[in-house]
N, C-alpha and C positions, 0 to 999 in steps of 0.2 A: 867847590866851583871857583875857578880863578876869575879875578877881575882884571881885565886887560885894557888899560888906557890906550886910546888911539892917537897917533900923531900923523896927520896928513901933510905931506910936504909938497910945496909948490914954490919954485923960485927960491929954494933954501929957507922958506918961511913955514911956520906952522899955521895951517888954514883948516877950515871946515867948509864943506859944500852942503847944500840942501838937495837931497835926492840925486846926488852925483852930478849936479848941474854946475859946470865951470862958471857960468854967468851969475850964479848965486853963491859967491865965495865970501867968507869972512876971515880976515887975517887975525889970528889970536896971539901971535908972537913972532919975533924976529930971531929967536934963539931956540930951535928945537932941541938942542943938546941939553940946555938948562931945563926945558920942559920935561924931558925924559928923566932927568935926575930928580926933579920934583915929584913926578909920579912914583918913581921907585922908592924915594924916601918916605912917601906916604903909605907904602905897603903893597904897591903893585908887584905881582909875581912874574909878570911878562909884559912886554910893550909891543903894541901893534903899529907897524909903520906902513904907510901907503905912499908910494912915489907917484903922485898925480901927473907930474911931467912925464915920467916914464910910461905911464899908462897911455898917454897920448902919442909919445914918440915911438913906442914899441920896443924900448930898451931902457935899462936903468939910467936915470939922469942925476938923481940926488944921492948917488952912492957914496960920495965923499962925506956928506953930512951924516948919512946912515952909518958909515964906518966910525965916525966920531962918537955917535950915540952908543954903538956897540962897545966901543973901548971904554966909555965913561960909566955906563950903568952896570950893576952887578947882577942884573936879571936877564934872562934870555929875551931876544927880540925876534919877532916874525915880520915878514915884509912881503908886500905884493905891489904889482904895478910894473908893466913893461917886460915881464918875463916871457919871452916868446921863443927862446931857443936854449939849447943845453949850455952854450957858452955863458949866457946871462945867469942861468941858474947856478952853474958851477962858480962863477965869479962871486955871486952874493953869498953862497954858502962857504966857500973855501977861502976866498980872499978877503971879503968884507967881514965875514964872521957871523952872518945871520944864522940863528938857530934853525929856522924853518922858512921856506918860501911858500907863497900862496899863488896858485895858478887858477884862473877862472875861465875866461872865454876859450882859451886853447884846450881846456879839458873837454869842452863841448865840441869844438870844431876839429880838434886833432886828438881823438881819444887814444890812438896808438902811441902818439908821442907822450901824452900825459902818463900813460901806463909805464912807458920806458923810463921817464923821469922818476916816478914813484919807486920803481925797482932799482934804479941806479943810486938813488939817495933815500934808502928806507927810513921811514918815520921822520923825514925832514921836508916832505912836500905835502902841503895842505891843499885841499880842494875848496876853492872859493865859489860859492853858489849865490848869485844875486837873483832874486826872484820877484815876480809880480803875480799875485793870485796863484801861487805855488808853481808857476812856470818859470823856466830859466830865462833871465834877461842877459843880453850880451852887448858888446860894443859900447861901453860906457852907459849902459842901460837904455840905449836908444831903441834897441830891438828886443822884442819878446819872442822867444823861440816856441816851437811846438813840443818841446821836451819838458816833462815835469821834473821837478827837483829830485823826486824819488827815483825816477828812471835813470837820471844821470848818476846819482849816488850808487845805485845798484850795479852800474858798470864796473865800479872800482872796489867792490866789497872784498875781493880776494887779494887786494894789493896792500902793502904796508903804508897806507896813507896816514899822515900825522893827525889830521883832523878834517872835518868839514866845517867851513865857516859860512854860516847861512845868514844872508841879509835880505830882509823884506824891504825893497827899495821904496815902498810907499811910506815907510816909517823913518828912513834914514835921515838924520839931521833935522827932523821936524819937531822934536821935543813934545811928542804926543803920547809917549809910552808905548808899551808892547801890547798888541791886541791878542785876543783869544785864538784867532786863526794862526797867527805866527807861533804862539806857544804850542799849539797842536802840531804844526809842521815840525817844530824842533824835536818834539817827543817822537814823532813818527820817524824822523831821520835817525834819531838815536836808537830807536828800536831795530833799525836795520843792522846795527852792530858797529857803526863807526863812531869815534869820538866827535861830538858836535859842539861848536862854539856859536853862541848867539851874537848877532851884530846888528845894530840899528834899532833905535827906538828907546833904549834904556835912558830914562829921564829922571827917575826918582828912586829912593831906596825901596819903595814898594815894588817897583818893576824888578829890582834885584831879588827881593824876597819871593816874588812869584816864580822867577826862574829857579831860585834855590829850592823851592818846594818841589818843582818838577825834577830837579837834579837829585833830590833825596830819594825819589822813587825810580829815577832813571839815571844812574850814575855816569852814563856815557854823555850826558849833557855836562860838559866839563868846564865851560867858561862863558864869560860874557864880555864883549868888547864895549867900552863906554867912550863916547866921543864928545859931542857938543855939550852934553850935560855938565861935564867937568869944566869946560871953558865958560859956560854961561853961569855956573855956580849953583845949579839946582841939585847937584850931587857932588860929594867929594870922594876921592879914592878911599879914604878911611871909612866913610859912611857906607860906601858900596861893599868894601871888604867885610865890615861888620854885618851888613844885611845878608851877605852871601853865606854867612856862618850861622844864621838864625835857624833854629830847629823848628820846622813846621809844627803847628799845633794839631 
C-alpha cells in the first residue's frame, strides 16, 4: 500500500484546509518544491498535488509550480483541481508531466465527458470521490448529492480508470483518525474491482496499520494519502511507510 503525501497549493504556497473550507487555511510552507523533495527523500512513492486556486477558478492555476515539482522529484505525481475540459487534462498530462489527473465533480455532473477522458488517457485519469455519509459531495463540498459513492463508481467499472480516490470530508484535515464506516466504505469500493486510495483522516501510524490490514485482505486498496498529520508532526513519511508494511497479526 503506497503512502502518498499531499501538497495543497494556494497562491504558490503549501497549505492545508479543514474539511475543504478555504476560510480555515493553515500555511505550512512557502516552498512546495522543497516540500515535495523532502517527502520523496523520506520514502514517498508518489506525491498528491491539489491546485486549490484551480478548483475555484475552474482551470489549473498553479501549473508552473506543479511543473517544477514534477521536474524535481523522482517519483510520480498525481494532481487534481480545476480540470474541467480536455485541454486542461491534456496540458497537465502531456506538457506539465503529471502522471495522473484526478477528476471529481465533473465525473458526477458530466459522466459522458469523464468516460471520454478515461478512454482517451487510459490509466491516467483517477476518479475523485468526496463523500459525506457515503453520498457524493460536490462543488467544494458545499453540496451533497443524492448519488451514493458506490453508484458513482459502478458507472465507470468498465473503463481504464487509474484509481478511485475516496475522501470522507468529515475527517479531512481534522486530525481525528479514520473511522470504521470510512474503512468499510473503502473496502466496499475496492470490492467493486477498482483500485482505491484512501484520503482524509490519516493521523497516526495506527491509522496506517488499520488501512494496511484491510489492504492485506483486499489488495485493491492500494494507497493512503497523508496530509495535515505530516505537517503537524503526528506522523512522518518514514513512520507511515513502515506502518504500511506491517504484517497484520
